[in-house]
C-alpha positions in Angstrom: 28.9 -20.9 2.1 27.4 -19.4 -0.7 27.4 -15.3 -1.6 23.8 -15.7 -1.2 23.6 -17.6 2.3 25.6 -14.8 3.5 23.5 -12.3 2.8 20.2 -13.7 3.8 18.5 -11.2 5.9 15.4 -11.3 8.2 14.4 -8.8 6.7 14.1 -6.7 3.5 13.7 -3.1 3.2 12.8 -1.4 -0.2 12.7 1.8 -0.7 11.5 3.1 -4.0 13.4 6.8 -4.4 12.8 9.8 -7.2 14.1 13.0 -6.7 14.2 13.1 -2.8 17.4 14.4 -1.8 16.0 17.1 1.0 14.4 13.9 2.5 16.7 11.2 2.0 19.2 11.7 4.7 16.5 11.8 7.6 14.8 8.8 5.7 17.9 6.3 5.5 19.1 7.8 9.1 16.2 6.4 10.8 16.4 2.8 9.8 20.0 2.7 10.2 19.6 3.9 13.9 16.8 1.1 14.8 17.6 -1.4 17.7 17.1 -4.0 15.4 19.6 -4.6 12.6 19.4 -7.9 11.1 18.2 -6.0 7.8 19.2 -5.5 4.3 18.1 -2.2 2.9 17.3 -1.7 -0.5 17.6 1.7 -2.2 16.3 2.0 -5.3 16.8 5.1 -7.6 13.9 5.4 -10.0 16.1 7.6 -12.5 16.2 10.7 -10.2 17.8 13.6 -11.8 18.7 15.5 -8.5 21.5 14.4 -6.1 19.7 10.8 -4.7 21.5 8.6 -6.8 24.7 10.1 -5.2 23.1 10.4 -1.7 22.4 6.7 -1.6 25.6 5.3 -3.4 27.4 6.8 -0.6 25.5 4.9 2.1 25.9 1.8 0.3 29.8 2.3 0.1 30.2 2.6 4.4 27.5 -0.1 5.1 27.4 -3.4 3.9 23.8 -4.3 4.6 22.9 -1.2 1.9 22.2 -2.2 -1.6 21.6 1.1 -4.1 20.0 0.1 -7.5 19.6 2.2 -10.2 17.2 2.0 -13.1 15.5 4.2 -15.6 12.3 6.3 -14.4 9.1 3.8 -14.4 7.0 4.9 -11.1 7.3 3.5 -7.7 5.4 0.1 -8.6 8.3 -0.4 -10.6 10.8 0.8 -8.4 9.4 -1.5 -5.8 9.0 -4.7 -8.0 12.6 -3.9 -8.9 13.6 -4.7 -5.1 11.6 -7.5 -5.0 14.0 -9.0 -7.8 16.8 -8.9 -5.4 15.4 -8.8 -1.8 16.6 -11.8 0.4 14.6 -11.5 3.5 12.3 -13.7 5.0 9.6 -10.6 5.4 9.5 -7.7 3.2 8.7 -4.0 4.5 8.3 -1.1 2.0 9.3 2.2 3.2 9.1 5.4 1.5 12.0 7.2 0.5 10.5 10.8 1.9 9.0 9.3 5.2 10.1 8.3 8.8 10.2 5.3 11.2 10.5 5.5 15.5 13.2 4.3 16.8 11.6 1.1 18.0 10.0 0.4 14.8 11.3 -2.4 12.9 11.8 -4.6 16.5 8.0 -4.0 17.6 7.0 -5.2 14.1 9.4 -8.2 13.7 8.1 -9.2 17.3 4.6 -9.6 15.5 5.9 -12.1 13.0 6.5 -14.6 15.8 4.0 -17.3 16.7 0.6 -18.4 15.2 1.9 -19.1 11.9 1.7 -15.3 10.6 2.3 -14.4 7.1 1.1 -10.8 6.9 1.4 -7.8 9.7 -0.6 -4.5 9.9 0.8 -2.0 12.2 -0.6 1.6 13.0 1.2 5.2 11.2 0.9 8.5 12.4 1.0 11.3 9.8 3.1 14.9 9.5 3.1 17.4 7.4 5.7 19.1 6.1 6.7 21.0 8.9 6.8 17.8 10.9 3.8 18.6 12.9 1.8 15.4 13.6 -1.5 15.6 12.0 -3.2 12.8 12.4 -3.5 9.8 15.1 -5.3 7.4 17.1 -5.4 7.0 20.8 -6.6 3.4 20.8 -4.0 0.7 21.1 -5.6 -2.7 19.6 -3.6 -5.9 19.1 -5.9 -8.6 17.4 -4.9 -12.1 15.4 -7.1 -12.2 11.9 -8.0 -14.5 9.5 -7.1 -13.3 5.8 -10.7 -12.7 5.2 -10.5 -10.5 8.6 -7.8 -8.7 7.1 -9.1 -8.3 3.8 -12.8 -6.4 5.3 -9.9 -4.2 7.2 -9.1 -3.0 3.7 -12.5 -2.3 2.7 -14.4 -1.2 5.8 -11.3 0.3 8.1 -11.7 0.5 11.8 -9.6 2.3 14.2 -7.8 3.8 11.1 -9.0 6.1 8.5 -7.2 4.0 5.8 -5.7 0.8 6.1 -4.5 0.3 2.3 -0.9 1.5 2.7 1.7 -0.4 1.4 4.1 0.9 4.2 1.8 -0.1 7.3 2.8 -3.9 6.2 4.9 -6.8 6.6 4.7 -9.5 3.7 6.0 -12.8 3.9 8.6 -13.0 0.6 7.8 -16.6 -0.1 4.5 -15.6 -0.5 5.3 -13.2 -2.7 7.7 -15.5 -4.5 5.1 -18.4 -4.6 2.6 -16.5 -6.2 4.7 -14.4 -8.1 3.1 -11.1 -6.7 4.1 -7.8 -8.1 3.0 -4.5 -8.0 0.7 -3.4 -10.7 2.6 -1.0 -12.7 0.3 0.8 -15.1 -2.0 1.6 -12.3 -1.2 5.1 -9.9 -3.7 5.5 -7.5 -4.9 2.9 -5.4 -1.8 0.5 -5.8 -0.9 -0.6 -2.9 -4.3 -1.6 -1.6 -4.5 -3.8 -4.6 -1.2 -5.6 -4.2 -2.5 -6.2 -0.3 -5.9 -7.2 -1.3 -4.0 -9.6 -4.0 -1.4 -10.9 -1.4 -4.2 -11.5 1.2 -5.9 -13.6 -1.1 -3.0 -15.7 -1.8 -1.7 -16.1 1.7 -3.2 -19.0 3.9 -1.8 -18.4 7.7 -3.1 -15.5 9.8 -2.8 -11.9 10.1 -1.6 -9.6 13.5 -2.7 -6.5 13.8 -1.9 -3.9 15.9 -2.8 0.1 15.8 0.4 1.0 17.7 2.2 3.3 15.4 5.1 2.6 14.0 5.3 4.5 10.4 5.9 8.3 10.6 4.0 9.3 7.2 4.7 12.8 5.3 1.9 14.6 3.7 3.6 16.4 1.3 1.8 19.2 -1.2 3.8 18.0 -4.3 2.3 14.5 -4.0 0.0 12.6 -6.5 -2.7 13.0 -4.1 -2.4 16.2 -2.6 -2.2 17.7 -6.8 -5.9 16.1 -7.4 -7.0 19.2 -5.2 -6.0 21.7 -7.7 -6.1 19.5 -11.2 -8.0 16.6 -13.2 -5.7 13.6 -13.5 -6.6 10.9 -15.9 -4.1 8.7 -13.9 -6.8 9.1 -11.1 -8.9 6.6 -13.0 -6.4 4.1 -12.6 -7.9 3.3 -9.1 -10.9 1.9 -11.1 -8.6 0.0 -12.5 -7.4 -1.7 -9.3 -10.6 -2.3 -8.3 -11.9 -4.4 -11.0 -9.1 -6.4 -10.4 -9.6 -6.7 -6.7 -13.4 -7.8 -7.7 -11.7 -10.3 -10.3 -9.3 -12.0 -7.7 -11.5 -12.4 -4.8 -14.0 -13.9 -7.1 -11.5 -15.9 -8.4 -10.9 -16.9 -5.1 -14.1 -17.7 -4.0 -14.7 -14.8 -1.3 -17.9 -14.2 0.5 -20.8 -12.4 -0.9 -20.2 -9.7 1.7 -16.1 -9.2 1.0 -17.8 -8.7 -2.3 -20.1 -6.4 -1.6 -17.7 -4.5 0.4 -15.2 -4.2 -2.3 -18.2 -2.9 -4.8 -19.1 -0.4 -2.1 -15.4 1.2 -1.9 -15.3 0.7 -6.0 -18.8 2.8 -6.2 -17.5 5.9 -4.0 -14.8 6.1 -6.1 -16.4 6.4 -9.0 -18.5 8.9 -7.5 -15.3 10.7 -5.9 -13.6 10.8 -9.5 -17.4 12.2 -11.4 -17.3 14.4 -8.9 -13.9 15.8 -9.7 -14.5 16.1 -13.6 -17.2 18.0 -12.8 -15.1 20.2 -10.7 -12.5 20.8 -13.0 -15.0 20.5 -16.2 -13.3 17.7 -17.7 -15.0 17.6 -21.3 -13.1 14.2 -22.5 -16.0 11.9 -23.2 -13.9 8.9 -22.5 -13.5 10.0 -19.5 -17.1 10.0 -18.1 -17.5 6.4 -20.8 -15.3 4.7 -18.3 -17.2 5.8 -15.3 -20.4 4.8 -16.6 -18.2 1.6 -17.9 -17.4 0.6 -13.8 -20.6 1.2 -12.6 -22.3 -1.2 -15.1 -20.4 -3.7 -15.8 -17.7 -4.4 -13.6 -20.0 -3.4 -10.0 -23.1 -5.0 -12.0 -26.3 -3.0 -12.2 -28.3 -5.0 -9.9 -25.2 -4.6 -7.4 -25.4 -0.8 -7.9 -29.1 -0.7 -7.1 -28.9 -3.2 -4.0 -25.6 -0.4 -2.4 -27.8 2.5 -3.3 -30.9 1.0 -2.0 -29.5 0.1 1.1 -28.1 3.4 1.9 -31.4 5.0 1.6 -33.2 2.2 3.1 -30.9 0.9 5.3 -33.5 -1.2 7.9 -35.6 -1.9 4.5 -32.7 -3.9 2.9 -30.7 -5.3 5.3 -31.1 -8.7 4.3 -30.8 -7.8 0.6 -27.8 -10.2 -1.1 -25.9 -9.9 -3.9 
């Protein structure tokens, strides 16, 4: 038996880490306490300057399922990609180092992979603030089997949840990731999770299992990239538009329906409006910012699609039959 065969697990959990020493123990312990144990935990230290590297080395010394990887700082996408290079599980799950799992999370999510030719599992989540107070959850409990196109629709028109684009609330089949050499875009800092999910859904051929049962405990931190946008303009937010441009390119390349293309464009346009509002709010004077917003609206979305989306919003009954 080869070393690789000895190290095969049903699930690879990839956790990117950057300066998370105050959260790491709670996160890792919530994983190690799972009822389901057939997993490897890949902890990727992305050039931390605190005690994070020391902490993950200590865990790796005491549990053979844990791999501690150290690399120069390159961002969360770079860390996840590094984890994908060494992953050996049949399934892949991305868990952020400052979040947690519930006691039966892994057992429940892995149970959804059985039968029906499942390639993708989407599961529910709850959000908490830094004081561990629950901020968001839903009462609906839905179980559904979807086609890849129906899964794509959830990426742009969420039901039951405010947002389905998180990479951390999904199970991906590693064979599909490897076959199509899928990776997180390391030059995109906002919307990179949804981009990866969309590219995966475009590549996969099996079914999607959707459950709204909360299996992931997501913490909203005051120092997160999203929260920072409330106090200052971050030019990296413009990469959200690059993510949408790539989604459109890939969906069009694989022949997705006009309905799905339009849903993506509507989300794209909403993102342009939000970023433009932020730029005005913080009085951004750099002309390249406004130029990129105009380019995205007229070039990537297209003038005709832009007009249809705007008119549908103003006169939905009159234009209900408009198409791209």
